[in-house]
N, CA, C and O atoms as a Tripos MOL2 file, in Angstrom:
@<TRIPOS>MOLECULE
protein
  124   123    31     0     0
PROTEIN
NO_CHARGES

@<TRIPOS>ATOM
      1 N          16.6980  -29.8960  -14.3120 N.3       1 UNK1
      2 CA         15.3020  -29.4690  -14.3980 C.3       1 UNK1
      3 C          14.8680  -28.8760  -13.0640 C.2       1 UNK1
      4 O          14.2240  -27.8280  -13.0180 O.2       1 UNK1
      5 N          15.2280  -29.5560  -11.9850 N.am      2 UNK2
      6 CA         14.8340  -29.0690  -10.6630 C.3       2 UNK2
      7 C          15.4990  -27.7290  -10.3690 C.2       2 UNK2
      8 O          14.9080  -26.8580   -9.7300 O.2       2 UNK2
      9 N          16.7360  -27.5730  -10.8430 N.am      3 UNK3
     10 CA         17.4680  -26.3280  -10.6030 C.3       3 UNK3
     11 C          16.7660  -25.1530  -11.2780 C.2       3 UNK3
     12 O          16.7290  -24.0500  -10.7320 O.2       3 UNK3
     13 N          16.2110  -25.3900  -12.4660 N.am      4 UNK4
     14 CA         15.5040  -24.3290  -13.1870 C.3       4 UNK4
     15 C          14.2630  -23.9040  -12.4030 C.2       4 UNK4
     16 O          13.9550  -22.7160  -12.3050 O.2       4 UNK4
     17 N          13.5570  -24.8840  -11.8500 N.am      5 UNK5
     18 CA         12.3480  -24.5770  -11.0810 C.3       5 UNK5
     19 C          12.7010  -23.7420   -9.8540 C.2       5 UNK5
     20 O          12.0100  -22.7770   -9.5280 O.2       5 UNK5
     21 N          13.7820  -24.1230   -9.1790 N.am      6 UNK6
     22 CA         14.1960  -23.3930   -7.9740 C.3       6 UNK6
     23 C          14.5840  -21.9590   -8.3190 C.2       6 UNK6
     24 O          14.1850  -21.0200   -7.6300 O.2       6 UNK6
     25 N          15.3650  -21.7920   -9.3910 N.am      7 UNK7
     26 CA         15.7970  -20.4460   -9.7830 C.3       7 UNK7
     27 C          14.6040  -19.5860  -10.1860 C.2       7 UNK7
     28 O          14.5400  -18.4130   -9.8210 O.2       7 UNK7
     29 N          13.6630  -20.1530  -10.9320 N.am      8 UNK8
     30 CA         12.5020  -19.3790  -11.3600 C.3       8 UNK8
     31 C          11.6420  -18.9990  -10.1550 C.2       8 UNK8
     32 O          11.0460  -17.9220  -10.1230 O.2       8 UNK8
     33 N          11.5810  -19.8980   -9.1600 N.am      9 UNK9
     34 CA         10.8030  -19.5980   -7.9580 C.3       9 UNK9
     35 C          11.4410  -18.4550   -7.1820 C.2       9 UNK9
     36 O          10.7470  -17.5310   -6.7570 O.2       9 UNK9
     37 N          12.7610  -18.5080   -6.9920 N.am     10 UNK10
     38 CA         13.4580  -17.4240   -6.2880 C.3      10 UNK10
     39 C          13.3340  -16.1170   -7.0690 C.2      10 UNK10
     40 O          13.1590  -15.0510   -6.4790 O.2      10 UNK10
     41 N          13.4260  -16.2020   -8.3910 N.am     11 UNK11
     42 CA         13.2900  -15.0070   -9.2240 C.3      11 UNK11
     43 C          11.9220  -14.3770   -9.0490 C.2      11 UNK11
     44 O          11.8040  -13.1550   -8.9630 O.2      11 UNK11
     45 N          10.8800  -15.2120   -8.9960 N.am     12 UNK12
     46 CA          9.5220  -14.7060   -8.8090 C.3      12 UNK12
     47 C           9.3810  -14.0350   -7.4510 C.2      12 UNK12
     48 O           8.7440  -12.9880   -7.3360 O.2      12 UNK12
     49 N           9.9800  -14.6380   -6.4140 N.am     13 UNK13
     50 CA          9.9110  -14.0610   -5.0690 C.3      13 UNK13
     51 C          10.6100  -12.7100   -5.0300 C.2      13 UNK13
     52 O          10.1000  -11.7660   -4.4270 O.2      13 UNK13
     53 N          11.7720  -12.6080   -5.6670 N.am     14 UNK14
     54 CA         12.5060  -11.3330   -5.6900 C.3      14 UNK14
     55 C          11.6830  -10.2520   -6.3890 C.2      14 UNK14
     56 O          11.5900   -9.1230   -5.9070 O.2      14 UNK14
     57 N          11.0870  -10.6090   -7.5300 N.am     15 UNK15
     58 CA         10.2690   -9.6420   -8.2670 C.3      15 UNK15
     59 C           9.0670   -9.2150   -7.4260 C.2      15 UNK15
     60 O           8.7070   -8.0380   -7.4080 O.2      15 UNK15
     61 N           8.4450  -10.1740   -6.7280 N.am     16 UNK16
     62 CA          7.2850   -9.8530   -5.8960 C.3      16 UNK16
     63 C           7.6780   -8.9170   -4.7560 C.2      16 UNK16
     64 O           6.9520   -7.9730   -4.4460 O.2      16 UNK16
     65 N           8.8300   -9.1790   -4.1330 N.am     17 UNK17
     66 CA          9.2880   -8.3270   -3.0290 C.3      17 UNK17
     67 C           9.5750   -6.9130   -3.5300 C.2      17 UNK17
     68 O           9.1920   -5.9370   -2.8850 O.2      17 UNK17
     69 N          10.2420   -6.7990   -4.6680 N.am     18 UNK18
     70 CA         10.5440   -5.4790   -5.2310 C.3      18 UNK18
     71 C           9.2450   -4.7450   -5.5670 C.2      18 UNK18
     72 O           9.1250   -3.5450   -5.3200 O.2      18 UNK18
     73 N           8.2770   -5.4660   -6.1300 N.am     19 UNK19
     74 CA          7.0030   -4.8460   -6.4770 C.3      19 UNK19
     75 C           6.3020   -4.3210   -5.2270 C.2      19 UNK19
     76 O           5.7510   -3.2200   -5.2490 O.2      19 UNK19
     77 N           6.3130   -5.0900   -4.1400 N.am     20 UNK20
     78 CA          5.6750   -4.6410   -2.9070 C.3      20 UNK20
     79 C           6.3710   -3.4100   -2.3430 C.2      20 UNK20
     80 O           5.7130   -2.4920   -1.8520 O.2      20 UNK20
     81 N           7.7050   -3.3870   -2.4130 N.am     21 UNK21
     82 CA          8.4520   -2.2220   -1.9220 C.3      21 UNK21
     83 C           8.0980   -0.9850   -2.7490 C.2      21 UNK21
     84 O           7.9030    0.0970   -2.1950 O.2      21 UNK21
     85 N           8.0160   -1.1420   -4.0670 N.am     22 UNK22
     86 CA          7.6690   -0.0050   -4.9230 C.3      22 UNK22
     87 C           6.2670    0.4930   -4.6050 C.2      22 UNK22
     88 O           6.0310    1.7010   -4.5910 O.2      22 UNK22
     89 N           5.3370   -0.4160   -4.3490 N.am     23 UNK23
     90 CA          3.9640   -0.0200   -4.0040 C.3      23 UNK23
     91 C           3.9560    0.7620   -2.7010 C.2      23 UNK23
     92 O           3.2670    1.7750   -2.5810 O.2      23 UNK23
     93 N           4.7330    0.2860   -1.7130 N.am     24 UNK24
     94 CA          4.7810    0.9780   -0.4220 C.3      24 UNK24
     95 C           5.3960    2.3650   -0.5800 C.2      24 UNK24
     96 O           4.9830    3.3040    0.1000 O.2      24 UNK24
     97 N           6.3860    2.5060   -1.4750 N.am     25 UNK25
     98 CA          7.0280    3.8060   -1.6830 C.3      25 UNK25
     99 C           6.1020    4.7720   -2.4150 C.2      25 UNK25
    100 O           6.1110    5.9700   -2.1350 O.2      25 UNK25
    101 N           5.2950    4.2550   -3.3580 N.am     26 UNK26
    102 CA          4.4340    5.1180   -4.1590 C.3      26 UNK26
    103 C           3.1060    5.4150   -3.4740 C.2      26 UNK26
    104 O           2.4230    6.3680   -3.8510 O.2      26 UNK26
    105 N           2.7240    4.6180   -2.4710 N.am     27 UNK27
    106 CA          1.4180    4.7810   -1.8390 C.3      27 UNK27
    107 C           1.2010    6.1830   -1.2590 C.2      27 UNK27
    108 O           0.1400    6.7660   -1.4790 O.2      27 UNK27
    109 N           2.1860    6.7500   -0.5160 N.am     28 UNK28
    110 CA          1.9830    8.1030    0.0290 C.3      28 UNK28
    111 C           1.7490    9.1460   -1.0620 C.2      28 UNK28
    112 O           1.0390   10.1270   -0.8390 O.2      28 UNK28
    113 N           2.3450    8.9400   -2.2470 N.am     29 UNK29
    114 CA          2.1850    9.9170   -3.3250 C.3      29 UNK29
    115 C           0.7940    9.8320   -3.9450 C.2      29 UNK29
    116 O           0.2810   10.8190   -4.4720 O.2      29 UNK29
    117 N           0.1910    8.6560   -3.8790 N.am     30 UNK30
    118 CA         -1.1340    8.4890   -4.4830 C.3      30 UNK30
    119 C          -2.2250    9.1310   -3.6390 C.2      30 UNK30
    120 O          -3.2740    9.5090   -4.1610 O.2      30 UNK30
    121 N          -1.9850    9.2580   -2.3400 N.am     31 UNK31
    122 CA         -3.0300    9.7940   -1.4700 C.3      31 UNK31
    123 C          -3.1370   11.2990   -1.6270 C.2      31 UNK31
    124 O          -3.9660   11.9310   -0.9730 O.2      31 UNK31
@<TRIPOS>BOND
     1     1     2 1
     2     2     3 1
     3     3     4 2
     4     3     5 am
     5     5     6 1
     6     6     7 1
     7     7     8 2
     8     7     9 am
     9     9    10 1
    10    10    11 1
    11    11    12 2
    12    11    13 am
    13    13    14 1
    14    14    15 1
    15    15    16 2
    16    15    17 am
    17    17    18 1
    18    18    19 1
    19    19    20 2
    20    19    21 am
    21    21    22 1
    22    22    23 1
    23    23    24 2
    24    23    25 am
    25    25    26 1
    26    26    27 1
    27    27    28 2
    28    27    29 am
    29    29    30 1
    30    30    31 1
    31    31    32 2
    32    31    33 am
    33    33    34 1
    34    34    35 1
    35    35    36 2
    36    35    37 am
    37    37    38 1
    38    38    39 1
    39    39    40 2
    40    39    41 am
    41    41    42 1
    42    42    43 1
    43    43    44 2
    44    43    45 am
    45    45    46 1
    46    46    47 1
    47    47    48 2
    48    47    49 am
    49    49    50 1
    50    50    51 1
    51    51    52 2
    52    51    53 am
    53    53    54 1
    54    54    55 1
    55    55    56 2
    56    55    57 am
    57    57    58 1
    58    58    59 1
    59    59    60 2
    60    59    61 am
    61    61    62 1
    62    62    63 1
    63    63    64 2
    64    63    65 am
    65    65    66 1
    66    66    67 1
    67    67    68 2
    68    67    69 am
    69    69    70 1
    70    70    71 1
    71    71    72 2
    72    71    73 am
    73    73    74 1
    74    74    75 1
    75    75    76 2
    76    75    77 am
    77    77    78 1
    78    78    79 1
    79    79    80 2
    80    79    81 am
    81    81    82 1
    82    82    83 1
    83    83    84 2
    84    83    85 am
    85    85    86 1
    86    86    87 1
    87    87    88 2
    88    87    89 am
    89    89    90 1
    90    90    91 1
    91    91    92 2
    92    91    93 am
    93    93    94 1
    94    94    95 1
    95    95    96 2
    96    95    97 am
    97    97    98 1
    98    98    99 1
    99    99   100 2
   100    99   101 am
   101   101   102 1
   102   102   103 1
   103   103   104 2
   104   103   105 am
   105   105   106 1
   106   106   107 1
   107   107   108 2
   108   107   109 am
   109   109   110 1
   110   110   111 1
   111   111   112 2
   112   111   113 am
   113   113   114 1
   114   114   115 1
   115   115   116 2
   116   115   117 am
   117   117   118 1
   118   118   119 1
   119   119   120 2
   120   119   121 am
   121   121   122 1
   122   122   123 1
   123   123   124 2
@<TRIPOS>SUBSTRUCTURE
     1 UNK1         2 RESIDUE 1 A UNK
     2 UNK2         6 RESIDUE 1 A UNK
     3 UNK3        10 RESIDUE 1 A UNK
     4 UNK4        14 RESIDUE 1 A UNK
     5 UNK5        18 RESIDUE 1 A UNK
     6 UNK6        22 RESIDUE 1 A UNK
     7 UNK7        26 RESIDUE 1 A UNK
     8 UNK8        30 RESIDUE 1 A UNK
     9 UNK9        34 RESIDUE 1 A UNK
    10 UNK10       38 RESIDUE 1 A UNK
    11 UNK11       42 RESIDUE 1 A UNK
    12 UNK12       46 RESIDUE 1 A UNK
    13 UNK13       50 RESIDUE 1 A UNK
    14 UNK14       54 RESIDUE 1 A UNK
    15 UNK15       58 RESIDUE 1 A UNK
    16 UNK16       62 RESIDUE 1 A UNK
    17 UNK17       66 RESIDUE 1 A UNK
    18 UNK18       70 RESIDUE 1 A UNK
    19 UNK19       74 RESIDUE 1 A UNK
    20 UNK20       78 RESIDUE 1 A UNK
    21 UNK21       82 RESIDUE 1 A UNK
    22 UNK22       86 RESIDUE 1 A UNK
    23 UNK23       90 RESIDUE 1 A UNK
    24 UNK24       94 RESIDUE 1 A UNK
    25 UNK25       98 RESIDUE 1 A UNK
    26 UNK26      102 RESIDUE 1 A UNK
    27 UNK27      106 RESIDUE 1 A UNK
    28 UNK28      110 RESIDUE 1 A UNK
    29 UNK29      114 RESIDUE 1 A UNK
    30 UNK30      118 RESIDUE 1 A UNK
    31 UNK31      122 RESIDUE 1 A UNK
């Protein structure tokens, strides 16, 4: 059970980091 929580937490962090990188890449195009 604890292993599932850890994996889901790391998965969420990876998705959040990728989302932030995509936002930073797209920001210059939006301006």
